[in-house]
N, C-alpha and C positions, 0 to 999 in steps of 0.2 A: 818726177817724184810725186806720189799720191799724198793725200792729206794725212794719212796715218804716219807715213814716213816723216812728213814735215813736222808734225806735232812731236813725234818721238825724238827727232833731232833737236828740236827747240828745248824739250825737257832735259835732254842730256846736256845741252849747253848751259842751262840754268844750274843743273847739278854741279857742273864743273866750275861754276863761277859764283857760288853762293857766298864766298868770302870776298868777292870783288864788287865794285859798283857797276851794275849793269842796267841798261835801259831797254825799254820795249822795242825801240828801233833795232838795237843789236840782236835781240832775241828773234824778232820777226824776220830778220835777214836770214836766219838759219832755216826758216820755212819758205824762203823765197816769195814772200808776200808782203803787202803793206801792213803797217802796224795796226791800223784800224780793222782790217779784215782778219788779221791774226788774233787780235783780242776778242773779236766776235766769235771766231771759230773755237778758240780756247774755252770761252765761257759756255758755249753751246755743248761742247763735248764733256767738259769736266765739271760744269756747274759752279765754277768759281772764277774769279779774275786772276790774271797773271800775278798781280801784286799780292793777292791773298795766298797763292801757292808759294811764292818766294818767301813770304813772311812765315808761313806755317813750317816750311822746311828749315829756315834759319833758326827759328825758335826751338825746333826739335833738336837740331844739332847743337845749339847753344846749351841746352839742358844737359845733354850727354857730356859736353866739354866741361861743364861746371862740376861734374862728378869726379873729374880727374884730380889727383893730388896737386896742390899748389896753384890751382886755377884761381884767377881773380876776375871778379865781375866786370871791371872796367876793361880788361883785356879782351874778354869774350864779347863785350858790347862793341868794341872797335873792330874786332875780327869779322863780325857779322853786320858791319856797316851801319851801326847806330851812332848818331852824332854825340850823344851823351849817355852816361850811365843811367840817368833818370829816365830818359825816353825808352831805353832798353828795358829797364825794370818794369815800367808801366806796361809795355807790350808783352813782356814775359808773364807778368801776373795775369793779364787778361786771357792769355792763351792757356797757361797751365793751371791757373787758379791759386797760385802761391808765388811769393817773391823769389828771386834768384838765390837769396841768402838761405832759403829753406828748402832747396832742391833735394828730393829724395827719389831714388830709382823707381820705387813702386808707385809713385804719384805722377811721374812724368807722362804727359800726353804725347804719344808718338804719332807723327804724321810722316809716312814713308813716300818715296818717289812714286809718282803715278806712272802706270804703264798702260799701253793700249793693246788689247788682243781683239776678241770679238766684242767684249764688253769692257768698260772702264774698271780697272782695279786699282786699289791703293787707298790712301787716306786712313781714317780712324778705324773703320770696321775691319779692314784686312790686317792692320798693323799689329794688333795685340790679341788676335783670336786664340793662338796657341797659349800665350802667356796667361791670359785670363781664364782659361778653361780649368786650370789647377785649383784645388781647394785650399786657398791660402787662409792664414790667420794673422791679424795685426796685433801681435802681443804687446807692442809698445803702447798702443792706445788703451790697454787693459791694466797697465801698471797703476798702482795707487788706488784701485777700486776698493770700496768698503765691503769686501767679502772675506770670509775665513780662508786660511791657507788650504784647508781641505776642499772648499768649494772652488777655489782657483784651480787646484790640481785636477779636480773632477772635470772642470770645463776643458782643460787640456786633453784629458783622456777622451772626452766626447768628441772633440775636434779630431783627435787622432784616429778614432774609429771611422768617422766620416771620410777623412782624407784617405785612409787605407782602402776604403771601399770605392772611392771616386777616382783617385789619381791614376791607378793602373790603366784605366781606359784612356786617359789623356796621354799617357806614355805610349800606348799603342798607336794613337794618332800621330804622336811625335815621331815614332819609328817609321810610319808610313810616309810622313813628310820627308824625312831624311833619305829615304830610299826612292823617292819620286824624282827621276832624272830631270823632268821638266821644271822642277823647282830649284835646280842648282846650276843654272846657266850663269855665265860671267856677269851679266847685268843684275843678278839677284844676290851675289855674294855679300855685298855690303849690308843689304837688308837682312839677309839670313844670319849674318854674324850678330847683328843687333838683336834679333829675335832669340837666338840660341845662347850667345855668350853674355851680352849686356841685358838680356831679358830674362830668360828662364833660369840659367845657372846663377846669375847675379841675384835674382829674386830669391832663390833658395838659400844662397849664402846670407842674404839680408835677413830672411826669416829665421834661419838657424841662430844668428847672433841675437835676435830678439828673444827667441825661445830660451836660449841659454841664460840670458840675463833674467828672464821671468822666473825660470826654475831656480836660479841662484837666490832670488829674493825669498822664495818659500822653502828653500833647502833646510834652514835651521829647524823647521817643524818636524823633520824626520820622515815625512811622507813621500819624499821624492825618491824614486828608484835610481840609485847612483849609476846604474848601467847606462842610463840614457845619456850621460855626459860622454862616455866612451863611444856610444853610437854617433853622437853629434861630431866628435872628433874625426871618426872615420868618414862620416858623410861630408864634412868640410874638406877633407883630403881629396875625396872623389871630385867634389865641385871645383877644386883648384887644379885638377889635372894629375893627381897622384893616385895610383891604383895599386892594390895588392896583387893584381894579376900581371905578372911580369911579361907575358906574351902580348899584352895589350898596351903596356906602358908607352911603347915607342909611338904607336899611332895616336894615342891620346895626347902625348907631348907635342906631336906635330900639329895637331889641331889647335892647341892652346898657343903655340908660338907663331904659326903661319896658317891662318884660317883658309887661305886659298887652296890648301891641300884637299879641302872638302869638294873640290870639283871632281876629284877622282872617286868614282863609284866604289872602288875597292876599299878606299879609306872609309867612306860612309857606311859600307857594309860592316866593317869592323866596329865603327862607332855604334851602329844599330845593334850589334851583337852584345855590346857591353851591358846595356840596360842597368848600369850600376846605380844610377840615381834612383831608379824604382826599387831596386833591391835594398839599398841603404835606407830609403824612406820607409820601407816596410819594416825593416829591423828597428828603426827609430820609433815607429809607432807602437810596435810590440813592446819595446823596452819601456816606453812611457806607461803603457797600460799595465 
């Protein structure tokens, strides 16, 4: 077993036991080497300690778990092997920049499993590249500003124009990623689901909710194009797996209920054909304008 295989096996062992108490000795056994030699090799290759890697992965998964309905901070803390809620909260805040009680999808710092090819991939740079390429707007942080309703609406229009010009290129890159067979191996399915479902689609749903609330606030002024609310409704349906195209509904439903179907290139080709998010986003922007 070469060193690449040894490290890959040890990483997989860590990933399989992130909710368990694991020791360096147990991990190094997977690489058939001493704990001291394993820690040195791990640090040389990945630029971080084994402990840092485990902590980064646990805090990433903990944040995603906290977004689930009914989740409790103390339960998540125990699941990821923190002795107390206080110690978990401190570590969580240092890593994400906000406490567990204020977790938001668009603020989570994602750190994905490391993989070894010719170069080391993973961590922060790789994890959010597709998500962060879109032209987003944080409407929540703009509520309550001392601007006239007309100025508020004009700012939305300006954002819409820029998004309409920028986002189609990102959707093209997204389509290329979906059709790249090398990106859809079994070991990447979990990461890809996080990027596509909990990342891009969830981020659009979150932004839509904020946009709807922002527009409702200025709606009494009479300057809001009412058609935008219908566009938002259609867009939300698409983002939730409902489409007006009956021939595509089956494959979209499969993706939403069992993401493992994305291993099938034919399924991914259908998903790539849809491009519904791009179409609906364009309709939305024109409606706002």
